[in-house]
Backbone as CSV, one residue per row, in Angstrom:
resi,resn,N_x,N_y,N_z,CA_x,CA_y,CA_z,C_x,C_y,C_z
1,UNK,131.224,87.990,86.313,131.261,88.306,87.721,132.269,87.391,88.445
2,UNK,132.304,86.128,88.042,133.239,85.188,88.671,134.680,85.668,88.525
3,UNK,135.009,86.155,87.348,136.364,86.641,87.088,136.706,87.803,88.017
4,UNK,135.735,88.676,88.229,135.952,89.824,89.113,136.168,89.371,90.554
5,UNK,135.392,88.389,90.999,135.561,87.903,92.367,136.902,87.198,92.545
6,UNK,137.351,86.492,91.528,138.678,85.866,91.598,139.744,86.953,91.755
7,UNK,139.594,88.024,91.008,140.528,89.139,91.097,140.499,89.774,92.489
8,UNK,139.322,89.920,93.057,139.199,90.498,94.404,139.922,89.614,95.421
9,UNK,139.718,88.301,95.313,140.389,87.367,96.226,141.905,87.533,96.134
10,UNK,142.389,87.656,94.917,143.836,87.828,94.716,144.311,89.178,95.262
11,UNK,143.506,90.229,95.076,143.878,91.551,95.584,143.895,91.595,97.107
12,UNK,143.157,90.690,97.743,143.178,90.591,99.194,144.443,89.903,99.694
13,UNK,145.217,89.338,98.767,146.455,88.665,99.138,146.316,87.160,99.264
14,UNK,145.175,86.619,98.839,144.935,85.181,98.918,145.314,84.506,97.608
15,UNK,145.494,83.220,97.688,145.740,82.396,96.508,144.396,81.884,96.009
16,UNK,143.892,82.463,94.943,142.581,82.094,94.402,142.561,80.672,93.857
17,UNK,143.731,80.071,93.690,143.804,78.701,93.179,143.940,77.671,94.300
18,UNK,143.899,78.131,95.529,143.932,77.221,96.677,142.646,76.400,96.687
19,UNK,142.732,75.148,97.125,141.599,74.219,97.067,140.307,74.818,97.643
20,UNK,140.393,75.412,98.815,139.199,75.960,99.458,138.598,77.158,98.752
21,UNK,139.375,77.790,97.871,138.901,78.997,97.178,138.615,78.774,95.699
22,UNK,138.886,77.593,95.195,138.729,77.347,93.755,137.336,77.687,93.238
23,UNK,136.310,77.290,93.951,134.936,77.517,93.490,134.284,78.731,94.149
24,UNK,135.034,79.431,94.993,134.474,80.591,95.691,133.974,81.676,94.738
25,UNK,134.707,82.051,93.695,134.171,83.079,92.790,132.823,82.682,92.174
26,UNK,132.677,81.419,91.824,131.405,80.942,91.260,130.297,80.998,92.311
27,UNK,130.600,80.545,93.528,129.598,80.558,94.596,129.183,81.983,94.959
28,UNK,130.149,82.895,95.044,129.835,84.275,95.402,128.995,84.931,94.297
29,UNK,129.321,84.669,93.053,128.546,85.226,91.941,127.099,84.742,92.001
30,UNK,126.903,83.445,92.248,125.539,82.906,92.369,124.817,83.532,93.556
31,UNK,125.543,83.674,94.656,124.962,84.274,95.849,124.517,85.710,95.578
32,UNK,125.373,86.491,94.952,125.029,87.890,94.666,123.839,87.994,93.716
33,UNK,123.761,87.094,92.757,122.615,87.106,91.831,121.322,86.834,92.596
34,UNK,121.365,85.898,93.547,120.184,85.616,94.361,119.864,86.797,95.279
35,UNK,120.872,87.314,95.969,120.655,88.390,96.936,120.171,89.684,96.294
36,UNK,120.361,89.824,94.997,119.888,91.019,94.279,118.829,90.656,93.228
37,UNK,118.189,89.515,93.394,117.184,89.071,92.419,115.919,89.918,92.425
38,UNK,115.768,90.791,93.398,114.599,91.665,93.454,114.519,92.652,92.302
39,UNK,115.657,92.926,91.669,115.638,93.828,90.510,114.835,93.242,89.359
40,UNK,114.657,91.925,89.345,113.937,91.250,88.265,112.462,91.026,88.584
41,UNK,111.991,91.582,89.695,110.609,91.372,90.136,109.902,92.709,90.219
42,UNK,108.694,92.766,89.686,107.860,93.960,89.818,106.898,93.719,90.979
43,UNK,107.119,94.361,92.130,106.262,94.122,93.298,104.784,94.449,93.056
44,UNK,104.496,95.456,92.237,103.100,95.777,91.926,102.412,94.587,91.268
45,UNK,103.118,93.905,90.375,102.545,92.733,89.709,102.229,91.629,90.706
46,UNK,103.076,91.457,91.712,102.823,90.434,92.731,101.480,90.665,93.406
47,UNK,101.220,91.903,93.793,99.959,92.211,94.474,98.788,92.147,93.500
48,UNK,98.960,92.708,92.316,97.851,92.775,91.357,97.325,91.413,90.934
49,UNK,98.138,90.361,91.065,97.660,89.038,90.671,96.878,88.336,91.783
50,UNK,96.748,88.991,92.933,96.050,88.339,94.051,95.165,89.316,94.817
51,UNK,94.472,90.203,94.106,93.547,91.141,94.744,92.143,90.550,94.706
52,UNK,91.471,90.647,95.852,90.110,90.117,95.968,89.208,91.215,96.528
53,UNK,87.996,91.285,96.028,87.044,92.294,96.488,86.304,91.756,97.714
54,UNK,86.485,92.462,98.826,85.838,92.115,100.092,85.471,93.406,100.795
55,UNK,84.418,93.365,101.568,83.977,94.542,102.305,84.577,94.603,103.707
56,UNK,85.575,93.806,103.983,86.262,93.837,105.268,86.931,95.207,105.416
57,UNK,86.736,95.848,106.577,87.264,97.207,106.721,88.066,97.409,107.999
58,UNK,88.488,96.324,108.628,89.317,96.414,109.826,90.781,96.182,109.436
59,UNK,91.664,96.430,110.361,93.089,96.298,110.101,93.474,94.854,109.747
60,UNK,94.337,94.721,108.745,94.961,93.447,108.392,96.452,93.624,108.684
61,UNK,96.991,92.785,109.557,98.390,92.897,109.972,99.113,91.588,109.702
62,UNK,100.233,91.683,109.007,101.147,90.554,108.859,102.432,91.000,109.546
63,UNK,102.817,90.269,110.597,103.962,90.727,111.373,105.042,89.653,111.477
64,UNK,106.198,90.097,111.933,107.355,89.216,112.111,107.789,88.554,110.811
65,UNK,107.765,89.309,109.738,108.205,88.819,108.432,109.723,88.984,108.365
66,UNK,110.419,87.892,108.147,111.880,87.953,108.070,112.330,88.782,106.871
67,UNK,113.348,89.597,107.113,113.957,90.420,106.068,115.446,90.129,106.029
68,UNK,115.969,89.961,104.834,117.412,89.868,104.603,117.725,90.760,103.422
69,UNK,118.667,91.676,103.605,119.021,92.583,102.525,120.510,92.897,102.597
70,UNK,120.978,93.637,101.594,122.371,94.087,101.556,122.407,95.604,101.602
71,UNK,123.185,96.126,102.523,123.401,97.560,102.630,124.086,98.046,101.350
72,UNK,123.537,99.068,100.733,124.121,99.565,99.483,125.425,100.317,99.712
73,UNK,125.721,100.688,100.932,126.949,101.432,101.201,128.162,100.524,101.372
74,UNK,127.946,99.337,101.958,129.075,98.436,102.237,128.868,97.042,101.661
75,UNK,127.695,96.791,101.117,127.318,95.475,100.593,127.472,94.391,101.656
76,UNK,127.157,94.753,102.887,127.092,93.808,103.986,125.617,93.594,104.337
77,UNK,125.287,92.446,104.915,123.880,92.153,105.214,123.302,93.048,106.300
78,UNK,122.001,93.284,106.167,121.200,93.707,107.306,119.971,92.827,107.315
79,UNK,119.476,92.536,108.516,118.396,91.560,108.629,117.551,91.864,109.854
80,UNK,116.310,91.401,109.806,115.418,91.630,110.931,114.005,91.234,110.591
81,UNK,113.056,92.029,111.080,111.631,91.736,110.937,110.895,92.951,110.391
82,UNK,109.874,92.652,109.595,108.962,93.690,109.109,107.569,93.393,109.637
83,UNK,106.830,94.464,109.898,105.444,94.374,110.345,104.661,95.300,109.412
84,UNK,103.677,94.745,108.719,102.942,95.499,107.700,101.445,95.362,107.955
85,UNK,100.764,96.493,107.971,99.306,96.485,108.136,98.674,97.399,107.100
86,UNK,97.430,97.075,106.764,96.644,97.974,105.925,95.188,97.873,106.344
87,UNK,94.444,98.904,106.032,93.001,98.922,106.292,92.313,98.915,104.934
88,UNK,91.685,97.790,104.595,91.097,97.647,103.252,90.029,98.694,102.949
89,UNK,89.907,98.963,101.678,88.891,99.878,101.167,88.164,99.170,100.018
90,UNK,87.659,97.964,100.314,86.951,97.175,99.305,87.814,96.127,98.618
91,UNK,89.131,96.142,98.910,90.032,95.161,98.295,90.987,94.616,99.353
92,UNK,91.208,93.303,99.289,92.231,92.675,100.123,93.207,91.961,99.188
93,UNK,94.337,91.533,99.743,95.340,90.846,98.941,95.641,89.499,99.600
94,UNK,95.973,88.503,98.786,96.425,87.235,99.338,97.584,87.491,100.283
95,UNK,97.499,86.953,101.489,98.454,87.303,102.548,99.902,86.989,102.194
96,UNK,100.140,85.965,101.388,101.529,85.625,101.034,102.175,86.688,100.155
97,UNK,101.373,87.536,99.556,101.934,88.559,98.670,102.678,89.647,99.438
98,UNK,102.296,89.888,100.678,102.985,90.926,101.452,104.440,90.526,101.716
99,UNK,104.722,89.307,102.209,106.133,88.917,102.333,106.864,88.867,100.990
100,UNK,106.169,88.527,99.919,106.811,88.499,98.594,107.208,89.906,98.143
101,UNK,106.363,90.887,98.449,106.703,92.278,98.133,107.936,92.693,98.933
102,UNK,107.971,92.324,100.199,109.125,92.643,101.034,110.388,92.019,100.449
103,UNK,110.307,90.754,100.042,111.468,90.089,99.430,111.895,90.789,98.143
104,UNK,110.925,91.191,97.325,111.264,91.832,96.048,112.064,93.112,96.269
105,UNK,111.686,93.889,97.271,112.425,95.123,97.549,113.695,94.879,98.359
106,UNK,113.677,93.911,99.265,114.860,93.687,100.104,115.967,92.958,99.352
107,UNK,115.633,92.272,98.283,116.667,91.597,97.482,117.194,92.544,96.399
108,UNK,117.576,93.690,96.865,118.224,94.728,96.063,119.244,95.387,96.988
109,UNK,120.167,96.117,96.430,121.038,96.916,97.291,120.150,97.987,97.913
110,UNK,120.178,98.112,99.235,119.157,98.891,99.921,119.722,99.719,101.058
111,UNK,118.892,100.652,101.503,118.987,101.262,102.817,117.640,100.997,103.482
112,UNK,117.639,100.806,104.767,116.405,100.425,105.465,115.328,101.492,105.332
113,UNK,115.732,102.738,105.346,114.752,103.823,105.247,113.965,103.746,103.941
114,UNK,114.669,103.577,102.819,113.998,103.496,101.519,113.159,102.227,101.414
115,UNK,113.685,101.124,101.928,112.956,99.854,101.910,111.596,100.006,102.587
116,UNK,111.568,100.671,103.722,110.326,100.886,104.461,109.314,101.652,103.618
117,UNK,109.763,102.696,102.967,108.883,103.532,102.149,108.428,102.790,100.893
118,UNK,109.326,102.037,100.279,108.950,101.300,99.057,107.852,100.280,99.343
119,UNK,107.944,99.585,100.459,106.910,98.610,100.828,105.590,99.328,101.061
120,UNK,105.639,100.398,101.851,104.419,101.176,102.124,103.772,101.665,100.843
121,UNK,104.576,102.282,99.974,104.029,102.883,98.753,103.466,101.844,97.793
122,UNK,104.089,100.685,97.710,103.587,99.622,96.831,102.204,99.162,97.272
123,UNK,102.040,98.946,98.558,100.734,98.501,99.066,99.696,99.601,98.912
124,UNK,100.071,100.840,99.179,99.139,101.959,99.021,98.718,102.114,97.557
125,UNK,99.675,102.033,96.664,99.436,102.230,95.225,98.549,101.131,94.640
126,UNK,98.782,99.905,95.015,98.084,98.776,94.371,96.731,98.472,94.999
127,UNK,96.631,98.560,96.322,95.371,98.227,96.988,94.469,99.432,97.227
128,UNK,95.051,100.619,97.225,94.318,101.847,97.542,93.522,101.706,98.840
129,UNK,94.188,101.265,99.916,93.498,101.087,101.196,93.282,102.419,101.903
130,UNK,92.606,102.357,103.041,92.377,103.547,103.860,93.643,103.950,104.624
131,UNK,94.634,103.072,104.624,95.904,103.375,105.273,96.832,102.179,105.258
132,UNK,98.123,102.475,105.327,99.165,101.450,105.370,100.134,101.828,106.481
133,UNK,100.612,100.812,107.210,101.630,101.001,108.233,102.729,99.973,108.035
134,UNK,103.967,100.428,108.079,105.119,99.536,107.960,106.125,99.913,109.045
135,UNK,106.555,98.924,109.806,107.649,99.095,110.762,108.650,97.994,110.475
136,UNK,109.918,98.390,110.377,110.994,97.436,110.140,112.044,97.608,111.233
137,UNK,112.472,96.476,111.799,113.509,96.445,112.830,114.646,95.568,112.317
138,UNK,115.850,96.125,112.209,116.970,95.357,111.643,118.273,95.576,112.396
139,UNK,119.132,94.584,112.273,120.524,94.665,112.690,121.360,94.795,111.419
140,UNK,122.322,95.694,111.448,123.139,95.987,110.276,124.574,95.533,110.513
141,UNK,125.042,94.610,109.700,126.410,94.117,109.840,127.441,95.221,109.603
142,UNK,127.092,96.249,108.839,128.030,97.358,108.621,128.258,98.137,109.919
143,UNK,127.313,98.047,110.860,127.488,98.682,112.178,128.060,97.709,113.196
144,UNK,127.853,96.421,112.980,128.253,95.440,113.981,129.627,94.838,113.716
145,UNK,129.954,94.597,112.462,131.216,93.940,112.115,132.356,94.914,111.859
146,UNK,132.024,96.113,111.438,133.047,97.081,111.049,132.646,98.446,111.592
147,UNK,133.388,99.455,111.270,133.024,100.816,111.675,132.860,100.944,113.180
148,UNK,131.673,101.321,113.607,131.401,101.609,115.010,131.396,100.346,115.889
149,UNK,131.180,99.186,115.315,131.213,97.880,115.989,130.320,97.838,117.230
150,UNK,129.076,98.158,117.055,128.093,98.104,118.143,127.175,96.907,117.894
151,UNK,127.505,95.771,118.503,126.848,94.506,118.225,125.378,94.455,118.618
152,UNK,124.948,95.252,119.545,123.559,95.190,119.991,122.673,96.282,119.401
153,UNK,123.220,97.079,118.505,122.440,98.169,117.913,121.402,97.612,116.945
154,UNK,120.208,98.129,117.041,119.137,97.810,116.105,118.583,99.115,115.560
155,UNK,118.111,99.055,114.337,117.528,100.229,113.702,116.051,99.951,113.432
156,UNK,115.198,100.891,113.814,113.764,100.768,113.572,113.331,101.919,112.679
157,UNK,112.609,101.591,111.624,112.054,102.606,110.724,110.551,102.378,110.613
158,UNK,109.830,103.436,110.325,108.380,103.323,110.156,107.919,104.251,109.047
159,UNK,106.807,103.866,108.445,106.184,104.698,107.408,104.685,104.425,107.429
160,UNK,103.894,105.490,107.369,102.445,105.384,107.486,101.753,106.197,106.402
161,UNK,100.539,105.773,106.057,99.665,106.571,105.202,98.262,106.549,105.798
162,UNK,97.424,107.438,105.302,95.993,107.420,105.609,95.667,107.435,107.082
163,UNK,94.788,106.502,107.494,94.301,106.463,108.868,95.415,106.237,109.888
164,UNK,96.494,105.607,109.474,97.612,105.402,110.403,98.326,106.722,110.711
165,UNK,98.188,107.693,109.821,98.752,109.027,110.054,97.770,109.932,110.781
166,UNK,96.510,109.881,110.364,95.535,110.854,110.846,94.798,110.425,112.107
167,UNK,94.881,109.146,112.469,94.105,108.655,113.600,95.048,108.019,114.623
168,UNK,95.241,108.707,115.744,96.153,108.200,116.785,95.743,106.824,117.290
169,UNK,94.444,106.576,117.433,93.966,105.292,117.955,94.330,104.158,116.999
170,UNK,94.234,104.406,115.714,94.578,103.378,114.728,96.064,103.077,114.773
171,UNK,96.883,104.107,114.833,98.331,103.913,114.912,98.704,103.177,116.202
172,UNK,98.080,103.534,117.326,98.359,102.866,118.597,97.933,101.397,118.557
173,UNK,96.789,101.131,117.931,96.345,99.736,117.806,97.382,98.925,117.024
174,UNK,97.885,99.491,115.941,98.922,98.813,115.149,100.156,98.533,115.999
175,UNK,100.655,99.536,116.692,101.861,99.375,117.512,101.615,98.334,118.607
176,UNK,100.470,98.382,119.249,100.155,97.400,120.290,100.095,95.986,119.734
177,UNK,99.490,95.816,118.566,99.409,94.488,117.962,100.789,93.972,117.565
178,UNK,101.654,94.857,117.078,103.011,94.444,116.719,103.757,93.965,117.965
179,UNK,103.571,94.653,119.078,104.304,94.337,120.305,103.720,93.156,121.080
180,UNK,102.470,92.816,120.809,101.764,91.781,121.576,101.972,90.407,120.957
181,UNK,102.236,89.454,121.813,102.291,88.047,121.384,100.946,87.433,121.744
182,UNK,100.137,87.109,120.750,98.772,86.655,120.991,98.655,85.136,121.171
183,UNK,99.673,84.398,120.837,99.574,82.926,121.003,100.773,82.377,121.715
């Protein structure tokens, strides 16, 4: 990968042997390996190792989870916040596993729409809750730095299952909790 990045630098018209660029191919290769490390993680396994049986049946919400990913179309960053809720059906998960699942999927070449669905489906599949809700809000560098160049544009995606789809009050409670600052 380093060799390829050196070639890219040269194709851009730069001197890859210049002092400031000497280690750039190595640094970029390491960076890309980290930014796409989600391919080496099975998100289902993350949740399955921390499932606990509890009779809690109210909404569990983890919100304002930082997301950093790479757009698969331009390989430029997109970043923002995820808000994830589920209604347990006899099983809960260690709370740190929800951000870990988000990281596992976001550290891949992505589109925000698919990322939203992958997070929802993983939680639904592994916990079998009464419902899952995911809302993601991101800024996309492919829209801000290039192309349309709209610096203030944000993209919001959502995906729901179960009670979040069939019960308006449950969906509204989720949206209100996401929007409310309680502390």
